[in-house]
The first five atom37 places (N, CA, C, CB, O) and aatype in JSON, in Angstrom:
{
  "aatype": [12, 6, 6, 4, 7, 9, 6, 9, 0, 19, 7, 1, 10, 13, 4, 19, 15, 15, 2, 16, 7, 15, 18, 14, 7, 18, 7, 7, 18, 3, 10, 19, 14, 16, 11, 19, 12, 10, 7, 13, 0, 4, 15, 18, 19, 1, 7, 6, 10, 1, 3, 15, 3, 6, 16, 8, 7, 0, 1, 17, 19, 0, 11, 6, 5, 14, 10, 16, 12, 13, 0, 6, 14, 13, 10, 16, 5, 18, 2, 0, 18, 10, 3, 7, 7, 19, 8, 18, 8, 0, 18, 19, 16, 11, 14, 5, 13, 6, 10, 5, 1, 16, 5, 10, 10, 8, 15, 10],
  "atom_mask": [
    [1, 1, 1, 1, 1],
    [1, 1, 1, 1, 1],
    [1, 1, 1, 1, 1],
    [1, 1, 1, 1, 1],
    [1, 1, 1, 0, 1],
    [1, 1, 1, 1, 1],
    [1, 1, 1, 1, 1],
    [1, 1, 1, 1, 1],
    [1, 1, 1, 1, 1],
    [1, 1, 1, 1, 1],
    [1, 1, 1, 0, 1],
    [1, 1, 1, 1, 1],
    [1, 1, 1, 1, 1],
    [1, 1, 1, 1, 1],
    [1, 1, 1, 1, 1],
    [1, 1, 1, 1, 1],
    [1, 1, 1, 1, 1],
    [1, 1, 1, 1, 1],
    [1, 1, 1, 1, 1],
    [1, 1, 1, 1, 1],
    [1, 1, 1, 0, 1],
    [1, 1, 1, 1, 1],
    [1, 1, 1, 1, 1],
    [1, 1, 1, 1, 1],
    [1, 1, 1, 0, 1],
    [1, 1, 1, 1, 1],
    [1, 1, 1, 0, 1],
    [1, 1, 1, 0, 1],
    [1, 1, 1, 1, 1],
    [1, 1, 1, 1, 1],
    [1, 1, 1, 1, 1],
    [1, 1, 1, 1, 1],
    [1, 1, 1, 1, 1],
    [1, 1, 1, 1, 1],
    [1, 1, 1, 1, 1],
    [1, 1, 1, 1, 1],
    [1, 1, 1, 1, 1],
    [1, 1, 1, 1, 1],
    [1, 1, 1, 0, 1],
    [1, 1, 1, 1, 1],
    [1, 1, 1, 1, 1],
    [1, 1, 1, 1, 1],
    [1, 1, 1, 1, 1],
    [1, 1, 1, 1, 1],
    [1, 1, 1, 1, 1],
    [1, 1, 1, 1, 1],
    [1, 1, 1, 0, 1],
    [1, 1, 1, 1, 1],
    [1, 1, 1, 1, 1],
    [1, 1, 1, 1, 1],
    [1, 1, 1, 1, 1],
    [1, 1, 1, 1, 1],
    [1, 1, 1, 1, 1],
    [1, 1, 1, 1, 1],
    [1, 1, 1, 1, 1],
    [1, 1, 1, 1, 1],
    [1, 1, 1, 0, 1],
    [1, 1, 1, 1, 1],
    [1, 1, 1, 1, 1],
    [1, 1, 1, 1, 1],
    [1, 1, 1, 1, 1],
    [1, 1, 1, 1, 1],
    [1, 1, 1, 1, 1],
    [1, 1, 1, 1, 1],
    [1, 1, 1, 1, 1],
    [1, 1, 1, 1, 1],
    [1, 1, 1, 1, 1],
    [1, 1, 1, 1, 1],
    [1, 1, 1, 1, 1],
    [1, 1, 1, 1, 1],
    [1, 1, 1, 1, 1],
    [1, 1, 1, 1, 1],
    [1, 1, 1, 1, 1],
    [1, 1, 1, 1, 1],
    [1, 1, 1, 1, 1],
    [1, 1, 1, 1, 1],
    [1, 1, 1, 1, 1],
    [1, 1, 1, 1, 1],
    [1, 1, 1, 1, 1],
    [1, 1, 1, 1, 1],
    [1, 1, 1, 1, 1],
    [1, 1, 1, 1, 1],
    [1, 1, 1, 1, 1],
    [1, 1, 1, 0, 1],
    [1, 1, 1, 0, 1],
    [1, 1, 1, 1, 1],
    [1, 1, 1, 1, 1],
    [1, 1, 1, 1, 1],
    [1, 1, 1, 1, 1],
    [1, 1, 1, 1, 1],
    [1, 1, 1, 1, 1],
    [1, 1, 1, 1, 1],
    [1, 1, 1, 1, 1],
    [1, 1, 1, 1, 1],
    [1, 1, 1, 1, 1],
    [1, 1, 1, 1, 1],
    [1, 1, 1, 1, 1],
    [1, 1, 1, 1, 1],
    [1, 1, 1, 1, 1],
    [1, 1, 1, 1, 1],
    [1, 1, 1, 1, 1],
    [1, 1, 1, 1, 1],
    [1, 1, 1, 1, 1],
    [1, 1, 1, 1, 1],
    [1, 1, 1, 1, 1],
    [1, 1, 1, 1, 1],
    [1, 1, 1, 1, 1],
    [1, 1, 1, 1, 1]
  ],
  "atom_positions": [
    [[0.64, -1.21, -0.1], [-0.13, -0.04, 0.5], [0.88, 1.15, -0.11], [-0.29, -0.1, 2.39], [0.76, 1.55, -1.27]],
    [[1.9, 1.69, 0.83], [2.87, 2.52, 0.96], [3.97, 2.85, -0.35], [3.49, 2.0, 2.08], [4.31, 3.99, -0.67]],
    [[4.49, 1.41, -1.09], [4.9, 2.19, -2.62], [4.05, 2.1, -3.51], [6.08, 1.71, -3.38], [4.42, 2.54, -4.6]],
    [[2.66, 1.55, -3.45], [2.25, 1.59, -4.88], [0.28, 1.92, -4.99], [2.8, -0.17, -5.6], [-0.62, 2.02, -5.82]],
    [[0.49, 1.97, -3.66], [-0.88, 2.63, -3.5], [-2.56, 1.18, -3.77], [0.0, 0.0, 0.0], [-3.76, 1.4, -3.93]],
    [[-2.03, 0.31, -3.71], [-2.85, -1.27, -3.52], [-2.76, -2.05, -2.48], [-2.51, -2.25, -4.43], [-1.72, -2.26, -1.85]],
    [[-3.8, -2.51, -2.27], [-3.38, -3.53, -1.24], [-3.87, -4.75, -1.5], [-3.76, -3.21, 0.09], [-5.08, -4.99, -1.53]],
    [[-2.99, -5.58, -1.71], [-2.4, -7.17, -2.13], [-3.16, -8.27, -1.22], [-0.54, -7.35, -1.76], [-3.95, -7.76, -0.42]],
    [[-3.09, -9.41, -1.21], [-3.0, -10.58, -0.45], [-1.88, -11.23, -1.61], [-4.65, -11.45, -0.13], [-1.66, -11.28, -2.82]],
    [[-1.27, -11.78, -0.02], [-0.22, -12.56, -0.34], [-0.46, -13.65, -1.08], [0.38, -12.91, 0.65], [-1.67, -13.84, -1.22]],
    [[0.33, -14.56, -1.68], [-0.1, -15.82, -2.54], [1.41, -16.47, -1.88], [0.0, 0.0, 0.0], [2.02, -16.24, -0.84]],
    [[1.65, -17.41, -3.06], [2.37, -18.76, -2.89], [3.78, -18.13, -3.24], [1.79, -20.14, -3.98], [3.83, -17.1, -3.91]],
    [[4.89, -18.72, -2.81], [6.14, -18.38, -2.45], [6.4, -18.7, -3.99], [6.95, -19.18, -1.13], [5.66, -19.58, -4.42]],
    [[7.21, -18.23, -4.81], [8.0, -18.83, -5.4], [9.78, -18.2, -5.92], [7.09, -19.13, -6.36], [10.34, -18.08, -7.01]],
    [[10.05, -18.05, -5.03], [11.25, -17.4, -5.61], [12.01, -17.03, -4.31], [10.92, -16.08, -6.61], [11.52, -16.2, -3.54]],
    [[13.25, -17.64, -4.04], [14.31, -17.2, -3.11], [15.56, -17.02, -3.74], [14.49, -18.1, -2.03], [16.09, -18.03, -4.2]],
    [[16.25, -15.74, -3.86], [17.21, -15.28, -3.95], [17.87, -14.52, -3.48], [17.24, -15.14, -4.51], [17.48, -13.49, -2.92]],
    [[19.69, -15.08, -3.68], [20.54, -14.04, -2.89], [21.6, -13.69, -3.8], [21.17, -14.57, -1.48], [22.21, -14.42, -4.57]],
    [[21.72, -12.32, -3.57], [22.17, -11.3, -4.07], [23.65, -11.63, -3.03], [21.09, -9.84, -3.96], [23.83, -10.82, -2.12]],
    [[24.8, -12.96, -3.18], [25.53, -13.16, -2.88], [27.04, -12.4, -2.35], [25.32, -13.72, -3.5], [27.78, -12.8, -1.45]],
    [[27.24, -10.97, -3.4], [28.27, -10.43, -3.39], [28.04, -8.93, -2.45], [0.0, 0.0, 0.0], [26.94, -8.43, -2.26]],
    [[28.89, -8.58, -2.13], [29.65, -7.32, -1.25], [29.68, -6.31, -1.72], [30.92, -7.38, -0.92], [30.15, -6.52, -2.84]],
    [[29.4, -4.76, -1.55], [29.86, -4.15, -2.13], [30.1, -3.08, -1.43], [29.38, -4.12, -3.03], [29.58, -3.03, -0.32]],
    [[30.98, -1.9, -1.89], [30.97, -0.66, -1.49], [30.05, -0.32, -0.79], [31.02, 0.08, -2.31], [29.18, -1.18, -0.98]],
    [[29.63, 0.51, 0.03], [28.23, 1.4, 0.29], [28.48, 2.71, -0.12], [0.0, 0.0, 0.0], [29.61, 3.17, -0.3]],
    [[27.19, 3.44, -0.32], [27.68, 4.65, -0.17], [26.61, 5.6, 0.52], [28.14, 5.13, -1.48], [25.89, 5.03, 1.34]],
    [[26.46, 6.51, 0.39], [25.29, 7.22, 1.48], [25.58, 6.78, 2.89], [0.0, 0.0, 0.0], [24.8, 6.14, 3.6]],
    [[26.5, 7.09, 3.14], [26.72, 6.66, 4.92], [27.24, 5.57, 5.05], [0.0, 0.0, 0.0], [28.1, 5.48, 5.93]],
    [[26.85, 4.21, 4.12], [26.76, 3.09, 4.31], [28.13, 2.8, 4.02], [25.75, 2.48, 3.67], [28.61, 3.46, 3.1]],
    [[29.28, 1.54, 4.86], [30.73, 1.55, 4.79], [30.67, 0.35, 3.51], [31.65, 1.11, 6.45], [31.45, 0.44, 2.57]],
    [[29.5, -0.92, 3.61], [29.51, -2.19, 3.36], [27.51, -2.27, 2.9], [30.26, -3.17, 4.96], [26.51, -1.96, 3.54]],
    [[27.77, -2.98, 1.21], [26.47, -3.39, 1.27], [26.85, -4.51, 1.05], [25.44, -2.87, 0.49], [27.71, -4.87, 0.24]],
    [[25.94, -5.39, 2.08], [25.73, -6.54, 2.05], [25.31, -7.66, 1.6], [25.55, -6.53, 2.41], [24.46, -7.44, 0.74]],
    [[25.57, -9.22, 1.81], [24.04, -10.12, 1.02], [23.21, -9.79, 1.13], [23.52, -11.28, 1.25], [23.09, -8.84, 1.91]],
    [[22.05, -10.29, 0.45], [20.71, -9.89, 0.32], [20.3, -11.42, 0.24], [20.31, -8.8, -0.99], [21.03, -12.23, -0.33]],
    [[19.06, -11.78, 0.84], [18.14, -12.84, 0.82], [16.87, -11.88, 0.31], [17.98, -13.7, 2.38], [16.43, -10.91, 0.93]],
    [[16.46, -12.32, -0.79], [14.69, -11.66, -1.13], [14.29, -12.99, -1.68], [14.38, -10.06, -2.56], [14.84, -13.9, -2.3]],
    [[12.7, -12.67, -1.06], [11.61, -13.75, -0.99], [10.46, -13.13, -1.97], [11.02, -14.04, 0.7], [9.85, -12.12, -1.62]],
    [[10.09, -14.04, -3.71], [9.44, -13.66, -4.16], [8.17, -14.42, -3.74], [0.0, 0.0, 0.0], [8.1, -15.61, -3.43]],
    [[7.1, -13.41, -3.78], [5.86, -14.43, -3.39], [4.79, -13.87, -4.65], [5.12, -14.15, -1.44], [4.9, -12.76, -5.15]],
    [[3.79, -14.81, -5.02], [2.84, -13.72, -6.23], [1.65, -13.21, -5.31], [2.0, -14.73, -7.89], [1.54, -13.58, -4.14]],
    [[1.08, -12.66, -5.7], [0.36, -11.89, -4.83], [-0.76, -10.65, -5.75], [1.6, -11.18, -3.81], [-0.45, -9.8, -6.59]],
    [[-2.12, -10.99, -5.15], [-3.43, -10.86, -6.09], [-3.96, -9.48, -5.46], [-4.7, -12.3, -5.95], [-4.09, -9.29, -4.25]],
    [[-4.21, -8.69, -6.33], [-4.94, -7.38, -6.13], [-6.35, -7.47, -5.14], [-5.36, -6.84, -7.68], [-7.35, -8.16, -5.33]],
    [[-6.14, -6.8, -4.34], [-7.56, -6.36, -3.55], [-8.03, -5.44, -3.37], [-7.73, -6.52, -2.56], [-8.95, -5.65, -2.58]],
    [[-7.97, -3.97, -3.77], [-7.97, -3.23, -3.81], [-7.49, -1.56, -3.71], [-8.31, -3.7, -3.67], [-6.61, -1.42, -2.86]],
    [[-7.89, -0.3, -4.38], [-6.71, 0.65, -4.01], [-6.86, 1.21, -5.83], [0.0, 0.0, 0.0], [-7.64, 0.9, -6.73]],
    [[-5.8, 2.09, -5.74], [-5.62, 3.18, -7.33], [-4.15, 2.76, -7.11], [-6.08, 5.42, -7.37], [-3.47, 3.04, -6.12]],
    [[-3.77, 2.07, -8.15], [-2.19, 2.32, -9.19], [-1.51, 3.8, -8.97], [-2.58, 2.28, -11.16], [-1.98, 4.81, -9.49]],
    [[-0.32, 3.82, -8.11], [0.56, 5.01, -8.12], [1.85, 4.89, -8.39], [0.55, 5.64, -7.01], [2.43, 3.85, -8.04]],
    [[2.51, 5.85, -9.01], [3.91, 5.93, -8.66], [4.4, 6.19, -7.16], [4.43, 6.95, -9.45], [3.68, 6.31, -6.17]],
    [[5.71, 6.24, -7.24], [5.91, 7.02, -5.63], [7.23, 6.86, -5.73], [5.22, 6.3, -4.05], [7.62, 6.17, -6.67]],
    [[8.32, 7.52, -4.69], [10.11, 7.41, -5.25], [10.0, 6.15, -5.47], [11.58, 7.77, -4.15], [9.78, 5.87, -6.64]],
    [[10.08, 5.23, -4.69], [10.34, 3.36, -4.85], [9.42, 2.72, -5.6], [10.22, 2.45, -3.44], [9.29, 1.51, -5.38]],
    [[8.46, 3.44, -6.81], [7.89, 2.74, -8.18], [8.11, 3.75, -8.7], [6.42, 2.14, -8.43], [8.03, 4.86, -8.16]],
    [[8.53, 3.41, -10.27], [8.64, 4.45, -11.43], [7.86, 3.84, -12.36], [10.1, 4.78, -12.01], [8.17, 2.67, -12.6]],
    [[6.81, 4.37, -13.05], [6.33, 3.63, -13.53], [5.09, 2.91, -13.72], [0.0, 0.0, 0.0], [4.48, 2.53, -14.72]],
    [[4.93, 2.84, -12.73], [4.02, 1.61, -11.57], [2.45, 1.64, -12.66], [3.58, 2.53, -9.19], [1.56, 2.47, -12.5]],
    [[2.42, 0.05, -14.22], [1.08, 0.17, -14.09], [0.91, -1.7, -14.76], [0.32, 1.77, -15.13], [1.68, -2.64, -14.93]],
    [[-0.14, -1.52, -14.89], [-0.78, -3.08, -15.26], [-0.84, -3.49, -16.64], [-2.28, -3.26, -14.81], [-1.6, -3.24, -17.57]],
    [[0.39, -4.31, -16.46], [0.75, -4.93, -18.24], [-0.11, -6.78, -18.21], [3.35, -5.15, -18.58], [-0.57, -7.33, -17.21]],
    [[-0.08, -7.25, -19.36], [-0.22, -8.71, -19.15], [0.65, -9.55, -18.89], [-0.64, -9.22, -19.99], [1.76, -9.1, -19.16]],
    [[0.67, -10.62, -18.45], [1.73, -11.34, -17.84], [2.77, -12.33, -18.43], [1.18, -11.95, -16.99], [3.39, -13.25, -17.91]],
    [[2.76, -11.92, -19.46], [3.6, -12.0, -20.48], [5.03, -10.94, -20.58], [2.67, -11.81, -21.58], [6.21, -11.27, -20.51]],
    [[4.39, -9.51, -20.77], [4.81, -8.51, -21.08], [6.23, -8.12, -20.26], [3.75, -7.71, -20.97], [7.2, -7.61, -20.83]],
    [[6.18, -8.44, -18.76], [7.13, -8.15, -18.32], [8.9, -9.0, -18.69], [6.55, -8.18, -17.08], [10.01, -8.89, -18.17]],
    [[8.38, -9.78, -19.8], [9.69, -10.73, -20.25], [10.3, -10.13, -21.33], [9.35, -12.25, -20.72], [11.05, -10.69, -22.13]],
    [[9.83, -8.49, -21.32], [10.17, -7.95, -22.77], [11.13, -6.28, -21.93], [8.16, -7.58, -24.07], [11.72, -5.35, -22.48]],
    [[10.94, -6.47, -20.89], [10.86, -4.9, -19.91], [11.81, -5.57, -18.5], [8.61, -4.26, -19.27], [12.24, -4.88, -17.58]],
    [[11.92, -6.49, -18.6], [13.05, -6.4, -17.14], [14.15, -7.08, -17.44], [12.54, -7.12, -15.65], [14.13, -8.06, -18.19]],
    [[15.28, -6.6, -16.86], [16.41, -6.77, -16.92], [16.93, -8.17, -15.55], [16.95, -5.19, -16.83], [16.29, -8.68, -14.63]],
    [[18.32, -8.35, -16.02], [18.69, -8.92, -14.3], [18.44, -8.45, -13.24], [19.86, -9.04, -13.92], [18.23, -7.24, -13.3]],
    [[18.34, -9.15, -11.69], [17.85, -10.21, -11.78], [16.6, -10.63, -11.89], [18.19, -10.62, -11.11], [16.2, -11.78, -12.11]],
    [[15.96, -9.61, -11.73], [14.56, -9.54, -12.4], [14.03, -10.52, -12.9], [14.45, -8.77, -13.33], [13.12, -11.21, -12.45]],
    [[14.92, -10.64, -14.38], [14.27, -11.36, -15.19], [14.13, -12.77, -14.6], [14.88, -11.29, -16.44], [13.04, -13.34, -14.65]],
    [[15.26, -13.39, -14.02], [15.44, -14.62, -13.67], [14.3, -15.16, -12.47], [16.91, -14.67, -13.23], [13.86, -16.31, -12.4]],
    [[14.04, -14.3, -11.78], [13.09, -14.45, -10.93], [11.73, -14.1, -11.26], [13.44, -13.87, -9.96], [10.9, -14.7, -10.58]],
    [[11.22, -13.22, -12.21], [10.17, -13.34, -13.15], [10.23, -14.89, -13.39], [10.35, -12.39, -14.5], [9.61, -15.6, -12.6]],
    [[10.87, -15.42, -14.32], [10.81, -16.25, -14.87], [10.89, -17.81, -14.22], [11.54, -15.88, -15.64], [10.91, -18.8, -14.95]],
    [[10.95, -17.9, -12.41], [10.84, -18.48, -12.28], [9.18, -18.71, -11.23], [12.03, -18.62, -12.24], [8.75, -19.79, -10.82]],
    [[8.59, -17.4, -11.05], [6.85, -17.7, -11.22], [6.62, -17.72, -11.87], [5.88, -17.22, -10.95], [5.57, -18.27, -11.54]],
    [[6.48, -17.6, -13.29], [6.14, -18.4, -14.44], [5.7, -19.59, -14.8], [6.81, -18.44, -14.92], [4.6, -19.95, -15.21]],
    [[7.09, -20.4, -14.54], [7.6, -21.26, -14.11], [6.47, -22.25, -13.31], [8.64, -20.7, -13.45], [6.27, -23.45, -13.51]],
    [[5.83, -21.39, -12.37], [4.9, -22.16, -11.17], [5.89, -22.64, -9.98], [0.0, 0.0, 0.0], [5.6, -22.29, -8.84]],
    [[6.92, -23.34, -10.18], [7.51, -23.85, -8.94], [8.03, -22.83, -7.85], [0.0, 0.0, 0.0], [7.79, -21.63, -7.72]],
    [[9.01, -23.91, -6.9], [9.84, -22.38, -5.66], [11.2, -22.65, -5.98], [9.66, -22.5, -3.44], [11.62, -23.74, -5.59]],
    [[12.11, -21.78, -6.72], [13.56, -21.92, -7.0], [13.95, -21.04, -6.12], [14.11, -21.68, -8.41], [13.27, -20.26, -5.46]],
    [[15.64, -21.27, -6.16], [16.66, -20.96, -5.58], [17.61, -20.26, -6.46], [17.13, -22.02, -5.01], [18.42, -20.84, -7.19]],
    [[17.45, -18.81, -6.34], [18.98, -18.52, -6.95], [19.63, -17.52, -6.48], [19.07, -18.25, -8.34], [19.03, -16.46, -6.32]],
    [[21.13, -17.64, -6.12], [22.32, -17.3, -6.12], [23.17, -16.81, -6.97], [22.72, -17.96, -5.84], [23.76, -17.61, -7.69]],
    [[23.48, -15.24, -7.09], [23.52, -14.37, -7.91], [24.64, -13.5, -7.33], [22.23, -13.79, -8.14], [24.8, -13.56, -6.11]],
    [[25.67, -12.46, -8.26], [25.9, -11.19, -7.48], [25.7, -10.1, -9.25], [27.93, -11.22, -6.37], [25.52, -10.73, -10.29]],
    [[25.77, -8.74, -9.28], [25.47, -8.3, -9.53], [26.49, -7.3, -10.06], [24.73, -8.35, -8.94], [26.13, -6.56, -10.98]],
    [[27.86, -7.2, -9.55], [29.31, -6.28, -10.3], [30.1, -6.9, -10.09], [29.87, -4.9, -9.89], [30.45, -7.04, -8.91]],
    [[30.98, -7.82, -11.51], [30.58, -6.47, -12.17], [29.9, -6.39, -12.76], [31.17, -5.87, -12.74], [29.76, -5.29, -13.3]],
    [[28.79, -7.72, -13.19], [27.69, -8.12, -14.29], [26.71, -8.79, -13.58], [28.18, -9.08, -15.51], [27.16, -9.1, -12.47]],
    [[25.51, -9.15, -13.74], [24.83, -10.37, -13.66], [25.25, -11.05, -13.84], [24.06, -10.64, -14.08], [25.9, -11.03, -14.88]],
    [[25.28, -12.08, -13.15], [26.11, -13.58, -12.83], [25.39, -14.16, -12.0], [27.59, -13.59, -12.18], [25.19, -13.77, -10.85]],
    [[24.54, -15.98, -12.95], [23.77, -16.53, -12.21], [24.85, -17.76, -11.37], [22.5, -17.0, -13.14], [25.51, -18.65, -11.9]],
    [[24.74, -17.48, -10.17], [26.32, -18.88, -9.91], [25.0, -19.7, -9.67], [28.01, -18.8, -8.07], [25.23, -20.67, -10.39]],
    [[23.76, -19.94, -9.11], [23.55, -21.1, -9.13], [21.78, -20.99, -9.2], [24.33, -21.82, -7.89], [21.33, -19.84, -9.15]],
    [[20.9, -21.99, -9.31], [20.38, -21.99, -9.56], [19.02, -23.55, -9.2], [21.04, -21.46, -10.36], [18.94, -24.36, -10.12]],
    [[18.41, -23.72, -8.35], [17.96, -24.9, -8.02], [16.32, -24.78, -8.0], [18.63, -25.31, -6.68], [15.95, -23.67, -7.63]],
    [[15.49, -25.48, -8.25], [14.25, -26.02, -8.27], [13.8, -26.71, -7.53], [14.03, -26.5, -9.02], [13.57, -27.9, -7.74]],
    [[13.46, -25.77, -5.96], [13.26, -26.3, -4.31], [12.53, -27.13, -4.55], [12.67, -25.41, -3.11], [12.88, -28.31, -4.48]],
    [[10.8, -26.62, -5.06], [9.5, -27.3, -5.41], [9.37, -26.96, -6.14], [8.48, -27.35, -4.91], [9.48, -25.81, -6.57]],
    [[8.78, -28.71, -6.92], [7.84, -28.52, -8.08], [6.15, -28.53, -7.37], [8.15, -29.93, -9.33], [5.74, -29.26, -6.47]],
    [[5.3, -27.35, -8.22], [4.23, -27.3, -8.44], [3.32, -28.44, -9.43], [4.29, -26.16, -8.77], [2.11, -28.27, -9.61]]
  ]
}
């Protein structure tokens, strides 16, 4: 609700992603640490979709359209969503995106 103005219902887990690199920080941070992100399929409940400082160009699109819009690592994560299972991905983003490991954790 805070970032894009809509209320959602959280659904199934489809992806566990780890950016395993640590990078020099910025904005007062010494080091940007390794991250673990969970991807959930969500359903729209109510609200008016809008942009914010954290969401640029928020809009509704066809399910396949993000395949032409996303760059890595989001493209790998979105493909996991389309696959229907639960996937694990380990990657680094600097100096360029490199997928280090991918594993199907659970098939639906």
